[in-house]
C-alpha positions in Angstrom: -100.6 -64.6 -37.0 -102.7 -63.8 -33.9 -105.7 -65.6 -35.4 -103.9 -68.9 -35.4 -104.9 -69.6 -39.0 -101.3 -69.6 -40.2 -99.6 -71.8 -37.7 -98.5 -71.5 -34.1 -95.8 -68.8 -34.6 -96.7 -65.4 -33.0 -95.2 -62.3 -34.5 -95.3 -58.5 -34.1 -96.0 -58.6 -30.4 -94.4 -55.2 -30.3 -94.8 -52.8 -33.2 -92.4 -50.0 -33.9 -94.0 -47.4 -36.1 -93.1 -44.2 -37.7 -94.7 -40.7 -37.5 -93.7 -37.3 -38.9 -92.7 -35.7 -35.7 -91.4 -32.7 -37.6 -95.0 -31.5 -38.1 -95.1 -30.7 -34.4 -98.3 -30.8 -32.4 -100.3 -32.0 -35.3 -98.7 -35.4 -35.0 -100.8 -36.2 -32.0 -103.7 -37.2 -34.1 -101.6 -39.6 -36.1 -100.1 -41.2 -33.0 -103.6 -41.7 -31.6 -104.8 -43.3 -34.8 -101.8 -45.7 -34.8 -102.4 -46.7 -31.2 -106.1 -47.3 -31.9 -105.3 -49.9 -34.6 -103.2 -52.0 -32.2 -103.5 -50.6 -28.6 -101.7 -53.5 -27.0 -99.0 -53.8 -29.6 -98.0 -50.3 -30.7 -94.9 -49.5 -28.6 -92.8 -46.8 -30.1 -91.8 -44.4 -32.9 -88.6 -44.6 -34.9 -87.4 -41.5 -36.6 -84.1 -41.2 -38.4 -81.6 -38.4 -38.3 -78.8 -40.3 -40.1 -77.2 -38.0 -42.6 -74.1 -36.0 -43.1 -73.9 -32.6 -44.8 -70.6 -33.0 -46.6 -72.2 -35.3 -49.2 -69.7 -38.2 -48.8 -72.0 -40.3 -46.6 -75.3 -41.7 -48.0 -78.4 -40.6 -46.3 -80.9 -43.2 -45.1 -84.0 -43.8 -47.2 -85.9 -41.3 -45.0 -83.6 -38.5 -46.3 -83.8 -36.5 -43.0 -83.0 -32.9 -42.9 -79.9 -31.7 -41.0 -80.4 -31.2 -37.2 -83.6 -33.2 -36.8 -83.1 -34.0 -33.2 -82.6 -30.4 -32.2 -85.4 -29.0 -34.4 -88.1 -27.1 -32.5 -90.9 -28.6 -34.5 -89.5 -32.0 -33.9 -89.5 -31.4 -30.2 -93.1 -30.3 -30.4 -94.0 -33.7 -32.0 -91.7 -35.6 -29.6 -93.4 -34.1 -26.6 -96.5 -36.2 -27.4 -94.8 -39.6 -26.9 -94.5 -39.5 -23.1 -98.3 -39.2 -22.4 -98.9 -42.1 -24.7 -96.3 -44.3 -23.1 -94.4 -44.5 -26.4 -90.7 -44.9 -26.5 -88.4 -43.5 -29.2 -86.0 -45.4 -31.4 -83.0 -43.2 -32.4 -81.0 -43.8 -35.6 -78.2 -41.3 -36.2 -74.6 -41.2 -37.3 -71.9 -40.6 -34.7 -71.4 -36.9 -35.5 -75.0 -36.4 -34.5 -74.7 -37.9 -31.0 -74.4 -34.5 -29.3 -77.9 -33.7 -30.8 -79.3 -36.9 -29.4 -77.8 -36.1 -26.0 -79.7 -32.7 -26.1 -82.9 -34.5 -27.0 -82.5 -37.1 -24.2 -81.9 -34.3 -21.6 -84.9 -32.3 -22.7 -87.3 -35.2 -22.5 -86.0 -37.3 -19.5 -89.3 -39.2 -19.1 -89.3 -40.7 -22.6 -87.3 -43.9 -23.1 -84.9 -43.5 -26.0 -83.3 -46.6 -27.6 -80.0 -46.0 -29.2 -79.7 -47.9 -32.5 -76.5 -49.4 -33.8 -74.1 -47.8 -31.3 -75.0 -44.4 -32.8 -73.7 -45.2 -36.2 -69.9 -44.9 -36.1 -68.8 -44.0 -39.7 -65.9 -45.3 -41.6 -66.4 -44.3 -45.2 -66.4 -41.0 -47.1 -64.8 -38.2 -45.2 -64.3 -40.6 -42.2 -62.4 -43.2 -44.2 -59.1 -44.1 -42.6 -60.0 -42.2 -39.3 -61.0 -45.2 -37.2 -59.2 -44.1 -34.1 -60.4 -40.5 -34.4 -64.0 -41.7 -34.9 -63.8 -44.0 -31.9 -62.4 -41.4 -29.6 -65.2 -38.9 -30.5 -67.8 -41.6 -30.2 -66.5 -42.7 -26.8 -66.8 -39.1 -25.4 -70.3 -38.8 -26.6 -71.4 -42.3 -25.3 -70.0 -41.4 -21.9 -72.3 -38.3 -21.8 -75.3 -40.2 -23.3 -75.0 -43.0 -20.8 -75.6 -40.4 -18.0 -79.1 -40.0 -19.3 -81.1 -42.6 -17.4 -83.8 -42.6 -20.0 -81.5 -43.9 -22.7 -80.8 -47.6 -23.4 -78.6 -49.2 -26.0 -79.0 -51.8 -28.7 -75.7 -53.6 -29.3 -75.2 -54.4 -33.0 -75.8 -52.9 -36.4 -72.1 -52.3 -36.8 -71.5 -54.5 -39.8 -72.9 -52.2 -42.4 -70.9 -50.8 -45.3 -71.0 -47.3 -43.7 -69.1 -48.5 -40.7 -66.0 -49.0 -42.9 -64.8 -52.5 -41.9 -65.1 -53.6 -45.5 -66.2 -57.1 -44.8 -68.5 -56.9 -47.8 -65.5 -56.9 -50.1 -64.2 -60.2 -48.9 -64.7 -63.4 -50.8 -65.4 -65.3 -47.5 -67.7 -63.8 -44.9 -66.1 -63.2 -41.5 -66.6 -65.7 -38.7 -68.2 -64.7 -35.4 -64.8 -64.4 -33.8 -63.6 -62.1 -36.6 -66.7 -59.9 -36.3 -66.4 -59.5 -32.6 -62.6 -59.1 -32.4 -62.8 -56.1 -34.7 -65.7 -54.4 -33.0 -65.7 -55.6 -29.4 -64.4 -52.3 -28.0 -67.8 -50.7 -29.0 -69.7 -53.5 -27.3 -67.5 -53.6 -24.2 -67.5 -49.8 -23.7 -71.3 -49.5 -24.1 -71.9 -52.3 -21.7 -69.4 -50.8 -19.2 -71.1 -47.4 -19.4 -74.8 -48.3 -19.6 -74.6 -51.4 -17.5 -76.1 -54.9 -18.3 -79.7 -53.8 -17.5 -79.7 -51.0 -20.2 -78.3 -53.0 -23.0 -79.6 -55.6 -25.4 -78.2 -57.4 -28.5 -79.6 -56.9 -31.9 -79.0 -58.5 -35.3 -79.8 -55.6 -37.7 -80.7 -58.3 -40.2 -81.1 -58.3 -43.2 -79.0 -55.0 -43.5 -75.9 -56.7 -42.0 -76.3 -59.5 -44.5 -74.0 -57.5 -46.8 -71.1 -58.4 -44.5 -71.9 -61.6 -42.6 -74.2 -64.5 -41.9 -77.0 -64.3 -39.4 -75.5 -67.3 -37.5 -72.0 -65.9 -37.3 -73.3 -62.5 -36.1 -75.0 -64.1 -33.1 -72.0 -66.4 -32.6 -69.9 -63.2 -32.2 -72.3 -62.0 -29.4 -72.1 -65.4 -27.7 -68.3 -65.3 -27.8 -68.3 -61.8 -26.4 -70.3 -62.9 -23.4 -68.9 -66.4 -22.9 -67.6 -65.4 -19.4 -70.8 -63.6 -18.4 -73.2 -65.2 -15.9 -76.3 -67.0 -17.1 -78.5 -64.3 -15.7 -76.4 -61.5 -17.5 -76.6 -63.3 -20.8 -80.4 -63.9 -20.4 -80.8 -60.1 -19.9 -78.7 -59.2 -22.9 -80.2 -61.7 -25.3 -83.8 -61.6 -24.2 -85.0 -60.2 -20.9 -84.0 -56.6 -21.3 -85.7 -56.4 -24.7 -88.9 -57.9 -23.3 -88.9 -55.3 -20.5 -87.8 -52.2 -22.5 -90.2 -52.9 -25.4 -93.0 -53.8 -22.9 -93.7 -57.1 -24.6 
């Protein structure tokens, strides 16, 4: 893409990579090798903790062990991000938010980007417990928002694991239906983190199981229809450019 041989579109201005932080200090060599390949583009590491030990919730494809974000070896590996100006993309389920809070407090100089609202679950052992899940989530998000090094991606809440069951409908939900059902997660996160620490995401193609790409973004537009032009610019573009150092 950067060569110009394939058209004018430019892609991958910021690269989010992966590294086995659980190997501790040894990961430093891997991080340096990744940076050397794309020194101006390599921006961060994403490491997944999303799992639940009761067996009713599917693990992510990474199949993380329990307690990743509070693991001592993981902390050793994580400690090498700050000096390399790498941020960290966190993907966990809502019961693991207390572990993410511990991680954020231990490494206050490393930017942590919360994915998908922290994964509020609505299937398996959390089926039919929407209010209980939200109340737990809200308490953790309040605490996490007090960590100045944490920012939030707003989206990724139309997955099957979230329990809204849109994937079972014959007709996909409109943008209004999507946002009406989930807006308390959006509104509470924006309220706590503030406009400058939030940015919209599509989580596509994963959310394709529930909705169209167009309607997903229409929902975000509806949510912010009364926001100022400057606030919308930050949520839809400017904050992501700044946070990802693009």
